[in-house]
C-alpha positions as CSV (number, residue, x, y, z in Angstrom):
1,X,0.0,0.0,0.0
2,X,1.3,3.5,-0.8
3,X,2.4,5.8,2.0
4,X,-0.2,8.5,2.4
5,X,2.5,11.0,3.5
6,X,4.4,11.0,0.3
7,X,3.2,10.9,-3.3
8,X,3.7,7.6,-5.1
9,X,6.7,7.1,-7.3
10,X,6.0,8.5,-10.7
11,X,3.8,11.4,-9.3
12,X,6.6,13.1,-7.4
13,X,8.2,16.2,-8.6
14,X,11.7,14.5,-8.8
15,X,10.2,11.8,-11.0
16,X,8.9,14.4,-13.5
17,X,12.3,16.2,-13.5
18,X,14.2,12.9,-14.0
19,X,11.9,11.9,-16.9
20,X,13.9,12.4,-20.1
21,X,10.9,14.2,-21.7
22,X,11.2,17.0,-19.1
23,X,14.2,18.4,-21.0
24,X,13.3,17.4,-24.6
25,X,12.6,20.1,-27.1
26,X,13.5,23.0,-24.8
27,X,14.1,25.3,-27.8
28,X,10.5,24.9,-28.9
29,X,8.8,25.4,-25.6
30,X,7.0,28.7,-24.8
31,X,9.1,30.8,-22.4
32,X,6.4,30.5,-19.7
33,X,6.8,26.7,-19.7
34,X,10.6,27.0,-19.5
35,X,10.2,29.3,-16.5
36,X,7.6,26.9,-14.9
37,X,10.0,24.0,-15.3
38,X,12.9,26.0,-13.9
39,X,10.8,27.0,-10.9
40,X,9.9,23.3,-10.4
41,X,13.6,22.4,-10.4
42,X,14.4,25.2,-8.0
43,X,11.7,24.0,-5.6
44,X,12.9,20.4,-5.8
45,X,16.5,21.4,-5.2
46,X,15.6,23.4,-2.1
47,X,13.4,20.5,-0.8
48,X,16.2,18.0,-1.4
49,X,18.8,20.2,0.2
50,X,16.6,20.5,3.3
51,X,16.0,16.8,3.4
52,X,19.7,16.1,3.0
53,X,20.5,18.4,6.0
54,X,17.9,16.6,8.1
55,X,19.3,13.2,7.3
56,X,22.9,14.4,7.9
57,X,21.9,15.9,11.3
58,X,20.3,12.7,12.4
59,X,23.2,10.6,11.3
60,X,25.8,13.0,13.0
61,X,23.9,12.7,16.3
62,X,23.8,8.9,16.1
63,X,27.4,8.7,14.9
64,X,28.5,10.8,17.9
65,X,26.7,8.4,20.3
66,X,28.3,5.4,18.7
67,X,31.8,7.1,18.8
68,X,31.3,8.0,22.5
69,X,30.6,4.3,23.3
70,X,34.1,3.4,22.0
71,X,35.7,6.1,24.2
72,X,36.7,6.1,27.8
73,X,33.3,7.1,29.0
74,X,34.5,10.6,29.8
75,X,32.1,12.4,27.4
76,X,29.1,14.3,28.6
77,X,25.6,12.8,27.9
78,X,24.5,13.0,24.3
79,X,21.9,15.7,25.0
80,X,24.6,17.9,26.5
81,X,26.8,17.5,23.4
82,X,24.1,18.1,20.8
83,X,25.0,21.7,20.0
84,X,28.7,20.8,19.4
85,X,27.8,17.7,17.3
86,X,25.6,19.8,15.0
87,X,28.1,22.7,14.8
88,X,30.9,20.4,13.7
89,X,29.9,20.2,10.1
90,X,31.9,17.6,8.2
91,X,29.9,18.3,5.1
92,X,31.3,20.9,2.7
93,X,29.0,23.7,1.7
94,X,27.7,22.9,-1.8
95,X,26.1,26.2,-2.4
96,X,26.1,27.4,-6.0
97,X,26.4,31.0,-4.9
98,X,22.7,31.6,-5.6
99,X,20.3,33.3,-3.4
100,X,17.4,31.0,-2.3
101,X,14.4,32.2,-4.4
102,X,12.0,29.5,-3.4
103,X,10.5,29.1,0.0
104,X,9.9,25.5,1.1
105,X,6.1,25.1,1.8
106,X,5.2,23.9,5.3
107,X,3.7,20.7,3.9
108,X,7.0,19.8,2.2
109,X,8.9,20.5,5.4
110,X,6.5,18.1,7.1
111,X,7.0,15.5,4.4
112,X,10.8,15.7,4.7
113,X,10.6,15.2,8.5
114,X,8.2,12.3,8.2
115,X,10.5,10.7,5.6
116,X,13.5,11.0,8.0
117,X,11.5,9.7,10.9
118,X,10.4,6.7,9.0
119,X,14.0,5.8,8.4
120,X,14.8,5.8,12.0
121,X,12.1,4.9,14.5
122,X,11.4,7.4,17.3
123,X,13.3,5.4,19.9
124,X,16.5,5.6,18.0
125,X,16.2,9.4,17.8
126,X,14.9,10.1,21.3
127,X,16.9,7.5,23.1
128,X,19.8,6.1,21.0
129,X,21.2,4.7,24.3
130,X,18.4,2.0,24.1
131,X,20.0,0.6,21.0
132,X,23.0,-1.8,21.1
133,X,26.0,-1.0,19.0
134,X,24.9,-3.2,16.0
135,X,21.4,-1.6,15.9
136,X,22.9,1.9,16.1
137,X,25.4,1.1,13.3
138,X,22.6,-0.2,11.2
139,X,20.5,2.9,11.7
140,X,23.5,5.1,10.8
141,X,24.1,3.0,7.6
142,X,20.4,3.4,6.6
143,X,20.8,7.2,7.0
144,X,24.0,7.2,5.0
145,X,22.3,5.3,2.1
146,X,19.4,7.8,2.3
147,X,21.8,10.7,2.1
148,X,23.4,9.2,-1.0
149,X,20.0,8.7,-2.7
150,X,18.9,12.3,-1.8
151,X,22.2,13.7,-3.0
152,X,21.8,11.8,-6.3
153,X,18.3,13.2,-6.8
154,X,19.5,16.7,-6.0
155,X,22.3,16.4,-8.6
156,X,19.7,15.4,-11.2
157,X,17.5,18.4,-10.3
158,X,20.5,20.6,-10.6
159,X,21.4,19.2,-14.0
160,X,17.9,19.8,-15.2
161,X,17.9,23.3,-13.7
162,X,21.2,24.1,-15.5
163,X,19.8,22.9,-18.9
164,X,16.7,25.1,-18.4
165,X,18.8,28.1,-17.3
166,X,21.0,27.7,-20.4
167,X,18.0,27.8,-22.7
168,X,16.5,30.8,-20.9
169,X,19.9,32.6,-21.1
170,X,20.1,31.9,-24.8
171,X,16.7,33.3,-25.4
172,X,17.4,36.4,-23.3
173,X,20.6,37.0,-25.3
174,X,18.7,36.7,-28.5
175,X,15.8,38.9,-27.3
176,X,16.7,40.9,-24.1
177,X,13.1,42.1,-23.8
178,X,12.0,38.6,-22.8
179,X,13.8,39.1,-19.5
180,X,11.4,41.9,-18.7
181,X,8.2,39.9,-19.4
């Protein structure tokens, strides 16, 4: 049965963007359609960026718990170390130097949170101490796989966005008045 919290595969925005027909015949499309597809790619990129940050944050918290178990026991409780765990950002900034132009709707923020919560049951997030080392490592591995899948989808959205932007720039060069409409 399909999950009611997330559109079924094929109906999702990323599925439309990944479909080869999404980028076919760009030169023949009306400019309004190009802009609409560009905006769709921007929205998906922002959603996936937020989702990736959520997954990374959960994984970093759980990784810190697992690492602390291998230490001498001198570390403060996990809750006391949360701020430092989340500040220590191992992930490089992958900004493209663009201002965020698309706000993420509340319903998409909720979908992202639910998606992450489904990956890791509430007990693992609220009390990782209740998991043994093997269970904790398995949860971390699940989150790492999800991060890779989200990053791949984000890269696809960026590739489509780049193709749409190139066509729009070409048209604006050919007819600068289009940029004003």
